[in-house]
C-alpha positions as CSV (number, residue, x, y, z in Angstrom):
1,M,94.5,124.1,116.0
2,K,92.7,121.5,118.2
3,K,89.9,121.1,115.6
4,T,92.6,120.4,113.0
5,I,94.3,117.8,115.1
6,I,90.9,116.1,115.9
7,F,90.1,116.1,112.2
8,L,93.4,114.5,111.3
9,L,93.0,111.8,113.9
10,L,89.6,110.9,112.6
11,L,90.9,110.8,109.0
12,V,93.8,108.5,109.9
13,S,91.4,106.2,111.8
14,M,89.0,106.1,108.9
15,L,91.7,105.3,106.4
16,S,93.2,102.5,108.5
17,A,89.8,100.8,108.8
18,T,88.7,100.8,105.1
19,A,90.4,97.6,103.9
20,K,91.7,94.3,105.3
21,T,95.4,94.0,104.7
22,T,98.0,91.4,105.5
23,Y,101.7,90.7,104.8
24,I,102.6,88.0,102.4
25,P,106.2,86.5,102.4
26,I,108.5,86.0,99.5
27,Y,111.2,83.3,100.2
28,R,114.3,82.5,98.2
29,T,116.8,79.7,99.0
30,Y,119.8,78.2,97.2
31,I,122.2,75.5,98.2
32,H,125.3,74.5,96.2
33,I,127.5,71.5,97.3
34,V,130.8,71.1,95.4
35,N,132.7,67.8,95.3
36,G,135.7,68.3,93.2
37,T,134.3,68.7,89.7
38,D,130.8,67.4,90.7
39,T,128.1,69.7,92.1
40,T,124.7,69.2,93.7
41,V,122.4,72.2,93.5
42,A,118.9,72.9,94.8
43,S,116.7,76.0,95.0
44,N,113.1,76.9,95.8
45,N,110.8,79.7,96.9
46,I,109.1,78.1,99.9
47,M,109.7,78.3,103.6
48,N,112.2,75.5,104.0
49,M,114.5,73.3,102.0
50,E,116.9,70.4,102.7
51,L,119.7,69.1,100.5
52,A,121.9,66.0,101.4
53,D,125.4,65.4,100.2
54,D,125.6,62.5,97.6
55,S,127.8,60.4,99.9
56,G,125.4,60.7,102.8
57,V,127.9,62.4,105.1
58,F,125.9,65.5,105.9
59,S,122.7,67.4,105.0
60,V,121.8,71.1,104.9
61,Y,118.5,72.3,106.1
62,I,117.3,75.9,105.8
63,E,114.1,77.3,107.4
64,H,112.7,80.8,107.0
65,E,110.4,82.3,109.7
66,D,106.7,81.7,109.0
67,V,104.4,84.7,108.6
68,T,101.8,83.7,111.1
69,K,98.8,85.8,112.1
70,E,100.7,86.7,115.2
71,K,103.6,87.9,113.1
72,V,101.3,90.0,110.9
73,K,99.8,91.6,114.1
74,A,103.3,92.4,115.3
75,I,104.2,94.1,112.0
76,K,101.0,96.1,112.1
77,R,101.6,97.2,115.7
78,A,105.1,98.3,114.8
79,K,103.8,100.2,111.7
80,R,101.1,101.9,113.7
81,A,103.5,102.9,116.4
82,A,105.9,104.4,113.7
83,G,103.0,106.2,112.1
84,W,101.8,107.8,115.3
85,A,105.3,108.7,116.3
86,A,105.8,110.5,112.9
87,F,102.4,112.1,113.3
88,S,103.4,113.3,116.8
89,A,106.7,114.8,115.5
90,V,104.8,116.7,112.8
91,L,102.3,118.1,115.4
92,S,105.2,119.0,117.7
93,A,107.0,120.9,114.9
94,A,103.7,122.7,114.1
95,S,103.2,123.8,117.7
96,S,106.7,125.2,117.8
97,A,105.8,127.6,115.1
98,F,103.0,129.1,117.3
99,S,105.2,129.7,120.4
100,N,104.4,133.0,122.2
101,N,108.0,133.7,123.5
102,S,111.6,132.5,123.2
103,L,111.4,130.2,126.3
104,E,108.2,128.5,125.0
105,Y,109.9,128.1,121.6
106,M,113.0,126.5,123.2
107,V,110.9,124.0,125.2
108,R,108.7,123.1,122.2
109,S,111.8,122.9,119.9
110,T,113.4,120.4,122.3
111,N,110.2,118.4,122.4
112,T,110.1,118.4,118.6
113,R,113.7,117.1,118.4
114,I,113.0,114.3,120.9
115,A,109.7,113.4,119.0
116,S,111.7,113.3,115.7
117,Q,114.3,111.0,117.2
118,L,111.7,108.7,118.6
119,A,109.9,108.6,115.3
120,Y,113.1,107.5,113.6
121,I,113.6,104.8,116.2
122,Y,110.0,103.6,115.8
123,A,110.3,103.6,112.0
124,N,113.6,101.5,112.2
125,N,111.9,99.1,114.6
126,A,109.0,98.7,112.2
127,K,111.5,97.7,109.4
128,E,113.2,95.3,111.7
129,E,109.8,93.6,112.5
130,E,109.4,92.9,108.7
131,Q,112.7,91.1,108.7
132,L,112.1,87.3,108.9
133,R,114.6,85.0,110.6
134,I,116.6,82.5,108.6
135,D,118.1,79.5,110.3
136,T,120.2,76.7,108.9
137,W,121.3,73.3,110.2
138,I,124.3,71.3,109.1
139,E,123.6,67.8,110.3
140,N,126.4,65.2,110.5
141,T,124.8,62.0,109.2
142,S,128.1,60.1,109.1
143,S,129.8,57.9,111.8
144,E,132.8,60.3,112.1
145,E,133.3,63.8,113.5
146,L,133.2,66.6,110.9
147,I,135.0,69.9,110.7
148,I,133.0,72.9,109.4
149,N,134.8,76.0,108.5
150,D,133.2,79.4,107.7
151,M,135.4,80.6,104.9
152,E,134.2,84.2,105.2
153,R,134.5,84.7,108.9
154,G,137.3,82.3,109.8
155,L,135.2,80.3,112.3
156,T,135.5,76.5,112.9
157,W,133.2,74.0,114.4
158,Y,133.5,70.3,115.2
159,V,130.3,68.4,114.8
160,R,129.9,64.9,116.3
161,P,128.0,62.0,114.5
162,S,124.2,62.4,114.6
163,Q,124.5,66.0,115.8
164,A,123.9,69.3,114.0
165,L,125.4,72.7,113.8
166,Q,122.8,75.5,113.9
167,L,123.6,78.9,112.3
168,Q,121.4,82.0,112.0
169,L,121.9,83.8,108.7
170,N,121.4,87.4,108.0
171,N,118.6,88.5,105.7
172,P,119.7,88.2,102.9
173,D,123.0,86.3,103.3
174,V,125.5,84.1,101.5
175,A,127.5,81.6,103.5
176,N,130.6,79.7,102.1
177,L,131.5,76.6,104.1
178,R,134.2,74.0,103.9
179,I,133.2,70.6,105.4
180,S,135.6,67.8,105.9
181,D,136.5,64.8,108.1
182,L,139.4,65.1,110.6
183,R,141.9,63.5,108.2
184,N,140.8,65.8,105.3
185,E,140.2,62.8,103.1
186,Y,136.6,63.9,102.5
187,I,136.2,67.6,101.5
188,R,133.1,69.4,100.4
189,Y,132.5,73.1,99.7
190,V,129.0,74.4,100.4
191,M,127.5,77.7,99.4
192,I,124.2,78.8,101.0
193,A,122.2,81.8,99.8
194,A,118.9,82.8,101.3
195,G,116.7,85.8,101.7
196,N,113.1,86.8,102.3
197,M,110.8,89.8,102.5
198,V,107.2,90.6,103.1
199,Y,104.9,92.8,101.1
200,K,101.6,94.5,102.1
201,Q,98.5,93.3,100.3
202,E,94.8,94.0,100.5
203,I,93.0,90.7,100.5
204,E,89.4,89.6,100.1
205,W,89.8,86.2,101.8
206,E,92.3,84.2,103.9
207,D,92.2,80.7,105.3
208,D,94.7,78.1,106.3
209,D,95.4,77.2,102.7
210,C,95.6,80.5,100.8
211,W,95.2,84.3,100.4
212,I,92.9,85.7,97.8
213,Y,93.0,89.3,96.5
214,G,91.1,91.1,93.9
215,V,92.5,92.6,90.7
216,W,90.8,95.9,89.8
217,G,90.0,97.1,86.3
218,N,87.9,99.9,84.7
219,L,84.2,99.3,83.9
220,G,84.1,99.5,80.1
221,F,85.3,102.9,79.0
222,S,84.3,104.7,82.2
223,E,86.5,105.7,85.1
224,V,84.5,103.4,87.5
225,R,86.8,100.7,88.9
226,V,85.5,97.3,89.7
227,I,87.2,93.9,90.5
228,D,87.9,92.2,87.2
229,H,89.1,88.9,88.7
230,F,90.8,87.4,91.7
231,V,94.3,85.8,92.4
232,R,94.7,82.9,94.8
233,I,98.2,82.6,96.5
234,S,98.9,79.1,97.9
235,K,100.3,79.0,101.5
236,T,102.0,75.7,100.6
237,D,104.2,76.7,97.7
238,Y,103.3,80.4,97.3
239,S,102.2,79.8,93.7
240,E,99.5,82.2,92.2
241,R,96.4,81.2,90.2
242,E,93.8,83.4,88.7
243,M,90.2,82.9,89.7
244,T,87.1,84.2,88.0
245,I,84.5,86.1,90.1
246,E,82.3,83.0,89.9
247,E,85.1,80.7,91.0
248,Y,85.8,83.0,94.0
249,K,82.2,83.2,95.1
250,A,81.9,79.4,94.9
251,Y,85.1,78.8,96.8
252,K,84.1,81.3,99.5
253,K,80.7,79.7,99.8
254,G,82.2,76.3,100.1
255,M,84.7,77.3,102.8
256,K,82.0,79.1,104.8
257,G,79.9,75.9,104.6
258,N,82.7,73.9,106.1
259,R,83.0,76.1,109.1
């Protein structure tokens, strides 16, 4: 039993060290301002966006949490903790099957139940770590006080001139707001929709400007798999561009030369 456990531990360690991985974000943002029959719309897939009302009375700014290297480390730590907790629960369940008597079985069964519950908590925390924060600010750019109503939750805020209301959205979330002056002579309806996610990706290169990962293909008609080309993901606008192997080598050489 001990030899099996040691072998499994070594196997997990080897698999976790074979490739460099990171987590790449996907952002989606949409703002819709309605003024009677006129509308102003904007959307993008980058980390932040701002849209101002045509009359210059207010502006809406949305910012998604950045996936920094520290955030990637936090996600990986949470994933590792969840993996080890699940592994521990499996081992605990296996040990219960080899109990020598009813008392030992009861103790080990209790440990198995606790280990399974902890594994569930760790797994849930790992998912939470992948959730990126979404903040929005409604800035009053007029010379009068504004009223902001959340039409879904029935909340009301009063925002003074040159000040802003900060709201934290769920992920994903849709907020429907009514914005007006105190006399209700100026009325706008604002819909904000935003969401994000991260996905795990094996990468060959990362710097302050981009991630680069390899796309694999078969070598001729054989089963041997080799990198066919590379894809560069911009950290500015998250656009993707294919790179040949020669382009990748030249880019990597140039970046190393600048260090």
